[in-house]
Each structure stands twice: as C-alpha cells, then as structure tokens.
C-alpha positions in Angstrom: 33.1 3.7 19.3 32.4 0.9 17.3 34.4 0.2 14.1 32.4 -0.1 11.0 33.2 -3.8 10.7 32.0 -4.4 14.3 28.7 -2.3 13.9 25.4 -3.9 14.4 23.7 -4.7 11.1 20.7 -6.7 11.9 18.3 -6.2 14.6 15.6 -9.2 15.4 12.1 -9.1 16.8 9.3 -11.5 17.4 7.4 -13.4 20.3 7.1 -10.4 22.6 10.7 -9.2 22.2 12.8 -7.1 20.3 16.3 -5.8 19.9 15.2 -2.3 18.8 12.3 -0.1 19.5 9.9 2.8 17.8 12.2 5.6 18.2 14.8 3.9 16.0 13.6 5.3 12.7 16.6 6.6 11.1 18.3 3.3 11.6 15.7 1.0 11.1 13.3 2.6 8.8 9.6 3.4 9.7 8.6 -0.2 9.1 11.4 -1.8 10.9 11.0 0.1 14.2 7.3 0.0 14.4 7.5 -3.7 13.9 10.0 -3.9 16.9 7.7 -1.8 18.8 4.7 -3.8 17.9 6.6 -7.0 19.3 7.4 -5.3 22.6 3.7 -4.2 23.0 2.8 -8.0 22.8 1.0 -7.6 19.7 1.3 -10.8 16.9 3.7 -9.8 14.8 5.4 -12.6 12.5 9.3 -13.0 13.8 11.7 -11.4 11.6 14.7 -8.9 11.4 15.6 -5.8 10.0 18.8 -4.8 8.1 19.8 -1.3 9.0 19.3 2.0 6.5 23.1 2.3 6.8 23.7 -0.9 4.8 21.7 0.5 2.0 24.4 3.5 1.8 27.3 0.8 2.0 25.5 -0.8 -1.2 25.6 2.5 -2.9 28.9 3.2 -2.1 30.7 -0.4 -2.0 28.6 -2.6 -4.1 27.0 -6.0 -3.4 29.6 -8.2 -2.4 31.0 -5.7 0.4 27.5 -5.4 1.6 26.9 -9.4 1.5 30.1 -9.9 3.5 29.2 -7.2 6.0 25.6 -8.6 6.8 25.8 -12.2 5.9 26.8 -13.7 9.3 24.1 -11.7 11.1 21.2 -12.4 8.3 22.0 -16.0 9.0 21.5 -15.6 12.6 18.2 -13.8 12.1 17.1 -16.6 9.6 17.8 -19.3 12.7 15.8 -17.0 14.9 12.8 -17.2 12.7 13.3 -20.9 12.5 13.2 -21.3 16.2 10.1 -19.4 16.8 8.2 -20.9 13.8 9.3 -24.4 13.8 10.7 -24.5 10.3 13.8 -24.7 8.4 14.9 -22.5 5.9 15.8 -24.6 2.9 14.1 -27.8 4.1 12.0 -29.5 1.3 10.0 -31.2 3.8 9.4 -28.3 6.6 10.2 -25.1 4.7 10.7 -21.9 6.3 9.4 -19.1 4.2 10.0 -15.4 4.3 8.9 -12.2 3.1 11.6 -9.6 2.0 10.3 -5.8 2.3 11.6 -2.2 1.8 11.2 0.3 4.7 12.4 4.0 4.5 12.4 6.2 7.7 9.3 7.9 6.1 6.5 5.9 4.6 6.7 5.6 0.7 3.4 3.7 -0.5 4.3 1.5 -3.2 7.3 3.2 -4.2 9.9 0.3 -3.4 9.6 -3.6 -3.8 8.5 -6.7 -1.9 9.1 -10.3 -2.5 6.7 -13.0 -0.8 7.3 -16.4 -0.4 11.0 -16.7 -0.6 12.4 -20.2 0.1 9.9 -22.0 -2.4 10.9 -24.4 -5.1 9.9 -27.4 -7.0 10.7 -29.5 -3.8 9.6 -27.3 -0.9 6.2 -26.6 -2.8 5.6 -30.3 -2.5 6.6 -30.3 1.3 4.5 -27.2 1.9 1.4 -28.7 0.4 1.9 -32.1 2.6 2.4 -30.1 5.5 -0.5 -27.6 5.2 -2.9 -30.1 3.6 -3.6 -27.7 1.3 -2.2 -28.5 -2.4 -3.9 -25.3 -4.2 -2.6 -22.7 -1.3 1.1 -24.1 -1.9 0.9 -23.9 -5.7 -0.7 -20.3 -5.8 2.1 -19.3 -3.2 4.9 -20.6 -5.6 3.1 -19.1 -8.7 3.2 -15.9 -6.9 7.1 -16.2 -5.8 7.8 -16.7 -9.4 5.8 -13.8 -10.5 7.3 -11.2 -8.1 10.8 -12.6 -8.2 10.8 -12.4 -12.1 9.3 -8.7 -11.7 11.4 -7.2 -8.6 14.8 -9.2 -8.7 15.1 -10.3 -12.4 13.3 -7.1 -13.8 11.7 -9.1 -16.6 9.9 -6.0 -17.9 13.2 -4.2 -19.2 13.5 -7.3 -21.6 9.6 -7.1 -23.0 8.0 -4.8 -25.3 6.6 -1.4 -23.9 7.3 -2.8 -20.6 4.6 -5.1 -20.6 3.9 -7.8 -17.9 4.2 -11.4 -19.2 3.2 -13.0 -16.2 -0.3 -11.0 -16.1 -0.8 -11.8 -19.8 -0.2 -15.6 -19.3 -2.6 -15.5 -16.3 -5.4 -13.7 -17.9 -4.9 -16.1 -21.3 -5.5 -19.0 -18.6 -8.5 -17.4 -17.1 -9.9 -16.8 -20.5 -9.5 -20.3 -21.7 -11.0 -21.7 -19.0 -13.8 -19.2 -18.6 -12.8 -18.2 -15.1 -13.7 -14.8 -13.9 -11.1 -14.4 -11.0 -8.1 -15.8 -9.6 -9.7 -18.0 -7.1 -11.2 -20.3 -9.6 -7.7 -21.5 -10.9 -7.3 -25.2 -9.9 -4.2 -26.9 -8.7 -3.6 -28.4 -12.3 -3.8 -24.7 -13.6 -1.4 -23.2 -11.0 0.9 -26.2 -11.7 1.0 -25.1 -15.4 1.1 -21.6 -14.9 4.3 -21.9 -12.6 5.9 -24.1 -15.5 5.0 -21.1 -18.1 6.3 -18.6 -15.3 9.8 -20.4 -15.1 10.0 -20.4 -19.1 9.0 -16.7 -19.4 11.8 -16.0 -17.0 14.6 -18.0 -18.7 12.9 -16.6 -22.3 13.2 -12.8 -21.5 16.1 -12.8 -18.9 18.4 -15.7 -20.3 18.6 -16.7 -16.8 16.7 -19.7 -14.9 14.9 -19.0 -11.7 17.1 -19.9 -8.7 16.1 -23.1 -6.9 18.3 -22.3 -4.0 16.5 -20.5 -1.3 19.6 -18.9 0.0 20.3 -17.3 -3.5 16.7 -16.0 -3.6 16.9 -14.4 -0.4 20.6 -12.7 -0.9 19.3 -11.5 -4.3 15.9 -10.3 -3.0 17.6 -8.2 -0.3 19.8 -6.5 -2.8 16.8 -5.9 -5.1 15.0 -3.9 -2.0 18.3 -1.8 -1.6 18.2 -1.1 -5.6 14.7 -0.3 -5.2 15.7 3.0 -3.4 17.3 4.2 -6.7 14.3 3.3 -9.2 12.7 6.4 -10.7 9.8 6.0 -9.1 11.3 6.4 -5.8 13.3 9.2 -6.5 10.6 11.1 -8.2 8.3 10.1 -5.0 11.3 11.7 -2.7 11.5 14.9 -4.8 8.0 15.6 -4.4 8.0 15.0 -0.6 11.1 16.7 -0.1 12.7 13.2 1.0 16.6 13.1 1.1 18.3 10.7 -1.1 20.8 9.7 1.5 18.5 8.5 3.8 18.3 5.0 2.2 16.0 2.3 3.0 16.1 -0.7 5.5 15.2 -4.1 4.6 12.8 -6.2 6.6 12.8 -10.0 6.4 9.9 -11.8 8.0 8.4 -15.1 8.4 5.8 -15.6 5.9 1.8 -15.8 7.3 -0.8 -16.6 4.5 -3.8 -15.0 3.9 -4.1 -17.4 0.7 -4.7 -20.3 2.8 -8.7 -20.5 1.9 -11.9 -19.0 3.2 -10.6 -18.7 6.7 -7.6 -16.8 5.4 -7.5 -13.1 4.5 -5.5 -9.9 4.2 -6.1 -6.3 4.6 -5.4 -2.9 5.3 -7.2 -0.4 8.0 -6.9 2.8 9.3 -7.7 3.9 12.9 -9.6 7.0 11.6 -11.2 8.0 8.2 -8.1 9.3 6.2 -10.4 11.4 4.0 -12.6 13.2 6.6 -10.7 12.8 9.6 -13.9 11.2 11.5 -13.1 8.9 14.6 -14.3 5.8 12.9 -12.1 2.6 12.5 -12.3 1.7 8.5 -10.6 -0.4 6.3 -10.7 -3.4 3.5 -9.9 -7.0 3.1 -9.9 -10.0 0.8 -10.7 -13.6 1.5 -7.8 -16.1 0.5 -5.6 -13.4 -0.6 -1.9 -12.0 0.0 -1.3 -8.4 1.2 0.1 -7.5 -2.2 -3.7 -8.0 -3.7 -5.3 -5.3 -1.5 -3.1 -2.5 -2.0 -2.6 -3.2 -5.7 -6.2 -2.7 -6.4 -6.5 -5.6 -8.8 -9.4 -6.9 -6.6 -12.0 -4.4 -5.3 -11.9 -5.7 -1.7 -14.6 -5.8 1.2 -15.2 -3.4 3.9 -14.0 -4.6 7.5 -16.8 -3.0 9.6 -20.5 -3.7 9.1 -21.2 0.1 9.1 -18.6 0.4 6.5 -19.9 -2.5 4.4 -23.4 -1.3 4.3 -22.3 2.5 3.6 -20.4 0.6 0.4 -23.5 -1.1 -0.5 -25.7 1.8 -0.7 -23.2 4.0 -2.7 -22.8 1.0 -5.2 -26.5 0.1 -5.3 -26.2 -3.7 -3.7 -29.2 -4.9 -1.8 -28.6 -5.9 1.8 -29.5 -9.2 0.9 -26.8 -9.6 -1.8 -24.4 -7.8 0.3 -24.6 -10.3 3.2 -24.4 -13.0 0.9 -21.7 -11.9 -1.5 -19.9 -9.0 0.2 -19.8 -9.5 4.1 -17.9 -7.3 6.4 -15.1 -8.9 8.6 -17.1 -8.0 11.5 -19.8 -10.6 10.1 -17.5 -13.0 8.5 -14.8 -13.6 11.4 -16.4 -11.8 14.4 -13.8 -13.1 16.8 -10.8 -12.0 14.7 -12.6 -8.7 14.0 -12.8 -7.9 17.6 -9.2 -8.5 18.2 -8.4 -6.3 15.4 -10.4 -3.5 16.8 -8.9 -4.1 20.2 -5.2 -3.9 18.4 -6.1 -0.9 16.4 -7.2 1.2 19.4 -4.2 0.1 21.4 -1.8 1.3 18.5 -3.6 4.6 17.9 -3.4 5.1 21.9 0.3 4.2 22.0 1.4 6.3 19.1 -1.1 9.2 19.8 -2.3 9.4 16.0 -4.0 7.9 13.3 -2.5 4.8 12.2 -2.3 2.6 9.0 -2.5 -0.8 9.6 -1.5 -4.0 7.4 -2.9 -7.5 8.5 -3.0 -11.1 7.6 -5.5 -13.8 9.0 -4.0 -17.0 8.6 -6.7 -19.8 9.5 -8.3 -17.6 11.7 -5.4 -16.2 13.6 -4.7 -12.5 13.3 -1.1 -11.0 12.5 0.0 -7.6 12.2 2.2 -6.7 9.4 2.8 -3.1 9.8 1.7 0.0 11.5 2.4 3.6 10.2 1.2 7.3 10.7 -1.4 7.2 8.1 -1.5 9.6 5.2 -4.4 11.8 5.1 -6.2 14.7 3.3 -5.9 18.4 4.7 -9.3 18.2 6.1 -8.5 14.8 8.0 -5.5 16.4 9.2 -7.0 19.4 10.7 -10.2 17.3 12.2 -7.5 14.6 13.4 -5.4 16.9 15.3 -8.0 19.2 16.9 -10.2 16.3 18.1 -7.1 14.6 19.6 -6.2 18.2 21.2 -9.5 18.5 22.6 -9.3 15.1 24.1 -6.1 15.9 25.7 -4.2 13.2 23.8 -1.7 15.7 22.3 -0.6 19.3 23.4 -1.0 22.5 21.5 2.7 22.3 19.9 2.4 18.8 18.9 -0.8 20.1 17.3 0.4 22.8 15.2 3.8 20.8 14.3 1.7 18.3 12.8 0.0 21.0 10.2 1.8 20.8 7.1 1.3 23.8 5.2 0.7 22.2 2.0 -2.1 20.5 3.2 -3.8 23.3 4.8 -3.5 25.1 1.2 -5.7 22.1 0.3 -8.8 23.6 2.1 -8.4 26.5 0.3 -9.1 24.3 -3.2 -12.4 25.5 -5.2 -15.3 23.2 -4.8 -17.9 22.4 -7.5 -20.8 25.1 -7.7 -23.8 23.7 -6.3 -26.0 25.1 -9.2 -23.7 23.8 -11.9 -23.6 20.5 -10.1 -27.3 20.1 -10.1 -27.2 20.4 -13.9 -24.4 18.0 -14.4 -24.5 14.5 -16.3 -23.7 11.8 -13.8 -21.7 9.1 -15.7 -21.3 6.6 -12.8 -20.0 6.7 -9.0 -17.2 5.0 -7.3 -15.5 5.1 -4.0 -14.6 8.7 -2.7 -11.0 7.9 -2.0 -9.6 11.5 -1.7 -11.9 14.5 -1.5 -11.8 17.6 -3.7 -13.2 18.7 -6.8 -11.3 18.2 -10.3 -12.2 18.9 -13.9 -9.8 18.0 -16.7 -9.5 16.2 -20.2 -8.8 12.4 -20.1 -5.5 10.9 -20.6 -4.5 7.4 -20.0 -1.0 7.3 -19.7 1.9 9.1 -17.3 3.7 10.4 -20.2 0.6 12.2 -21.7 -0.5 13.5 -18.6 3.0 15.2 -18.3 3.2 16.2 -22.0 -0.6 18.0 -21.8 -0.1 19.5 -18.3 3.2 21.1 -19.6 1.2 22.5 -22.6 -1.2 24.1 -20.2 -4.3 21.7 -20.6 -5.9 20.5 -17.3 -5.8 16.6 -16.9 -7.7 14.1 -15.2 -5.5 10.5 -15.3 -7.8 7.4 -15.8 -6.3 3.9 -15.3 -7.7 0.5 -14.7 -5.6 0.9 -11.6 -2.7 2.7 -10.8 0.6 1.4 -10.0 4.2 3.1 -8.7 5.4 3.9 -12.1 2.3 6.3 -12.9 3.5 8.5 -10.3 4.6 11.3 -12.6 1.3 11.5 -14.2 -0.5 11.4 -11.0 1.6 14.4 -9.7 0.6 16.4 -12.5 -3.2 15.3 -12.9 -5.9 17.5 -11.3 -7.7 14.1 -10.6 -7.5 10.5 -10.7 -10.3 8.0 -11.7 -9.6 4.1 -11.6 -11.7 1.2 -12.5 -10.6 -1.0 -9.9 -9.2 -0.8 -6.2 -10.5 0.5 -3.2 -10.1 3.1 -0.3 -6.7 1.4 0.9 -5.4 0.9 -3.0 -2.2 2.5 -4.2 -4.2 5.2 -6.2 -6.2 6.2 -3.0 -3.5 6.2 -0.7 -0.9 8.1 -2.8 -3.6 10.6 -4.0 -4.4 11.2 -0.3 -0.6 12.2 0.5 -0.6 14.4 -2.5 -3.8 16.0 -1.8 -5.3 14.9 -5.3 -9.0 14.3 -6.0 -9.5 10.7 -6.5 -12.4 8.2 -7.2 -11.4 4.6 -7.0 -13.3 1.3 -7.9 -15.6 2.8 -10.6 -16.4 -0.9 -11.6 -18.8 0.3 -14.4 -16.0 1.6 -16.5 -14.6 -0.2 -19.3 -11.0 1.1 -20.2 -9.5 0.4 -23.7 -5.8 1.4 -23.4 -5.2 0.6 -27.2 -8.2 2.7 -28.3 -7.7 5.3 -25.6 -11.4 5.3 -24.7 -13.6 4.7 -21.6 -16.8 3.2 -22.0 -19.5 3.9 -19.1 -23.1 2.8 -19.4 -22.9 2.6 -23.1 -21.3 5.9 -23.3 -17.9 6.3 -25.0 -15.5 9.0 -23.8 -12.5 9.5 -25.7 -8.8 10.6 -24.8 -9.3 14.4 -24.4 -12.8 14.7 -23.6 -13.7 16.3 -20.4 -14.4 14.9 -17.2 -15.2 15.9 -13.6 -14.6 14.1 -10.2 -16.2 14.6 -6.8 -13.7 13.0 -4.6 -16.0 13.8 -1.7 -18.8 11.6 -3.0 -17.1 9.3 -5.7 -19.3 11.0 -8.3 -18.1 10.9 -12.0 -19.4 13.5 -14.3 -19.2 14.1 -17.9 -17.8 17.7 -19.1 -16.5 20.8 -17.0 -18.2 21.9 -13.8 -17.7 25.5 -12.4 -16.2 25.7 -9.3 -16.4 28.1 -6.4 -14.4 29.3 -3.4 -14.3 26.8 -0.6 -15.9 27.3 2.7 -13.7 27.0 5.9 -15.2 24.9 9.0 -15.2 25.5 12.5 -12.2 23.1 13.2 -9.8 25.3 10.7 -11.1 28.5 12.1 -10.1 27.4 16.0 -6.8 26.0 14.8 -5.9 29.7 13.3 -6.9 30.9 16.6 -4.3 28.4 18.5 -1.9 29.3 15.9 -2.2 33.1 16.5 -2.0 32.8 20.3 1.3 30.4 20.1 2.8 32.9 17.6 2.0 35.8 19.9 3.7 33.8 22.8 6.7 33.3 20.7 7.2 37.0 20.0 6.6 38.1 23.6 9.0 35.3 24.9 11.6 36.7 22.3 11.1 40.2 23.5 11.5 39.5 27.0 14.9 37.6 26.3 17.8 39.9 26.9 
C-alpha cells in the first residue's frame, strides 16, 4: 500500500491520452473523471490535470501549507504538460500559458462552487497576449475578467462591501452608462484598459491587498479558493438539500484556457443531448458569440439557440419575426454550420457512450470546437421517466438500470397539481418567458432569498422574482413555489437548479423590469409589488397576474408502463427471495 506521502495527487489528460478515466469519480470528481474519459475517446478537450478530492480533505484537516507541499511538484509537472501541448509558457510575458481553475465534486453541484478563468495574466502578459493573438480587445477583456473573478472568488471582495454588493459590476455598469452602451461587447480597448485599472484599485481599496501579479501565486491561491468553496454556505445548503455527504470533498481541475471571447468567430455554450424539461430526444442548447462560458450559465445575457429548430421555436414564443431572427438571433447551426455539425456528432457520441442524457459545456475558439465538460444532465421528473422509458425501449439500458435511475422525489413531481383549464382561460396574461422548468405555481412575489424563507416559514406561498439568480439565492429557491427571472436562458443557473429541484421556473422574461430597492416589478406598464400574487406556467413560460386554481395531474402512458415494470420487478424479487432457503 502506498504511503500518504507517495500517493498520486494529480492526474493529467489531453491530446487523446489520460492518466485516469470515467470510472474514477470518487477520486477525480465527476468533471475530472469525464474530462479524462473524453480525452481517451478522442474528443477535443483542452489539456490539463485534476487534483484529487483527497486533497480537499487534506486541506480541511491539515491546512494550506501542508496541502500545497503535498501537491506542488505534481501540479508544476501538470503545468509543464499543458505547456508542451499548447506550445506556451506559464509566466512568460511574450507567450503566456493561461489556465482555468474549476471545482468538480463527484456529483454535479451546478453553480455552487467556484471557478477562476484566465489565471496567468498580468500587466506584461496582457500585452504579450494582445501581440500574439493580434486581438488587443480580447486580451484586455480577458484581463478584466480575471481581475473580477479573482477579486470575487479568491480575495472575497464582497465581504468587505456594504450589503455584499459587487463593486466590479457597479464600475462596469457606470462605465457603460457613461458611454451610452447597452452591452459589454461595445466596450473599446480604452474602456477595458481603464476598467482593469479601476478593478485593481477596487481590490486594493476593499481588501487592503494588491492583486498578485505573479502567475504562480495566482494559481496556488485559486486552487485553495476552490477547495474552500466546498465549505461555503451555499454549497453546504445544496448538499443538505440533495443528501450529499460533506466528507466527499471537491477535486480541482486546471486546464489550458481556450477562448470564446476572441471575436465573432468565437463563442461559448451549453447543450443537452435531450430536452431536460420534457425528455424529448431533441438536441438543444444555447450559446453566446464572443463570450466566455460563465456568461452563459450566469444568465447575465440571454443567449442564442444552438439548433435552427430551437431558434425558430424561441422566436415564435418571443414574437420575433423570421427576418429579424436570422439577422439578430441566428442559431449556431446557421452561424457556424461546420462547428455545429462537429458538436452534433460529439453530443451523439457522448450520449451513446454514457447511455444517458448529457449536459455539455463547450467553447469555440476561432472556429475550433473544444469540450470543457460533460455530465449526466439534471432533468425534471417528467423528463426522467420519458428518457428512461425511451432508452429502455431502444435497448440502450436494461430494466434494472431503468428502475435504478428513477428518483422517488422526482416521480412525486408528476403528481403535483396543474392549472385548471377553465381558470387558466380567464386569467390575465402579463408576459411570456422561457419554459425553463415545468409545473404550475402560484404565490406572493418576493425578491430576496431571506424574505422567501421568512414568508414561507410564516405559511405564505411565494414566487421568487430575480433579474437573474446566483448561487447565493439557493435558500430562497428551495422554499419558493416557483422562480421567475428577467434574464437568462434554458441553461442558466436558475433553470438548471430549478429542474434539479423539481421547481417551476420561467426564465428570460425580458419584458419584466425589476426594482430591488422599491421591491417592485413592472411589466408592460403594470406595476406589481412585493406580496402581490403571481402565477407561473413553467411548461409554457407564461406569467399570469393573481392566483389560479389547480387540479390533479393526469399521468401519461410512460408513467403507467414504468409502474408495470416496477411491479413485475418487485414480484420477481419477492419470488426469488421466497425460493431461497
């Protein structure tokens, strides 16, 4: 048996090879194990390495210095591995190797732990990146993003601010307002240079410490910050809600950066191999041109659809003409047909390999596709049953696997009431968003997680209304009857977490204007206040004023057939045990 000091702490992957594989989720976390597996499958994955979950436990029990001492040599060897494949040098001003540092527990905890992108940039490296890429705006945009993420995740700037507000977002919004910009894409090189200077001043002002310019110091601090994010309140709450043991810990994944923010031929996105809300066998997802991955899942910009079919459905629901859709909101299938064809091929390969619906994250850098993650996709109860039954009928999974995949809590979702059709016909429609997670929900409007908890504890049903949700909103989402967001898409944090919880959710309802200070939401000239009643149809994306009566749900053929299979399996189990002496 290996001694603790000789245990392997880092597993490398990339370039079609890997030291681990997909069966090693306990040691490498779900993300790390699947990155290793994708590399072995020949799928384009940025090279990198995974620090094991065991080191998270070491950090908790023995602290920072002991942890770094244990992993230092293997991490530096992992960095050399990335440098060799990418042809870059970590810490070089002229040819900088930039990396991302991400969490990865053995089961998916979407948005609950931390990520830092663009590690390795500083005042010299940003000039080298600009010269090497020939894209000055991209380089300064990447530096701005590093400062914001590092200041937030590693230096925890919000703990020093009033009411936990984000000074970076405030500075960004002020800059855009002063210049009359409506989106981040309008920021010029000069704007981004001034913002980076402002961000550095904010870090020093609030934390008392300067932003570290040494890439190695950035790397070690980011690794420790990801380990620490396992113990944040939001991560603890999520684990309690989903019965995930605290002792599991998180792995840390360090990968070469690939850039979706290099201009109009670059993009980032999230995709599902089947519909996570309904279970239909339809490839779907969302992407943003000239963006990094966090922009998509954070829900800060409402993204575009991946498929032409999905784009047309979205446009019809949003009241956008076909001509306007083609010009302003093209699908990836239309915008980058060759990249789309490659992504479609990869998604089918991954679903076939894992024999389950997959949730993918990808980046397109200058027309080249990279996969950043694949995981078993969160789904609603309805989707769980349909996907399971379809795969069983197709012969892709056996009966025992089908039944093992059925979660009792999610089956219970199918019994939740639905809106009464007569009452629905008389209801006042306020607006329509994206049907992010199905179900029917009525409740009183609240805007903050703490209020949602207090009102629910007092016996009041609530609908949580946010511009977009973040991980810190989890406690409020957990007790709300439904969730409504003004921004974000089907793959945003709100949508993914709501589906995992079985909560009704309508996302990206762009007509809604929310004023947190006044505690009001305005839609098409009508103002609703905190405490007013609201009803959501998560299956259609419709938002109604007032409370709507509900009736018992009707169960479909898939559910009935599943119950017959479960009865047969239970009968066989009883007979087998009865025949055993």
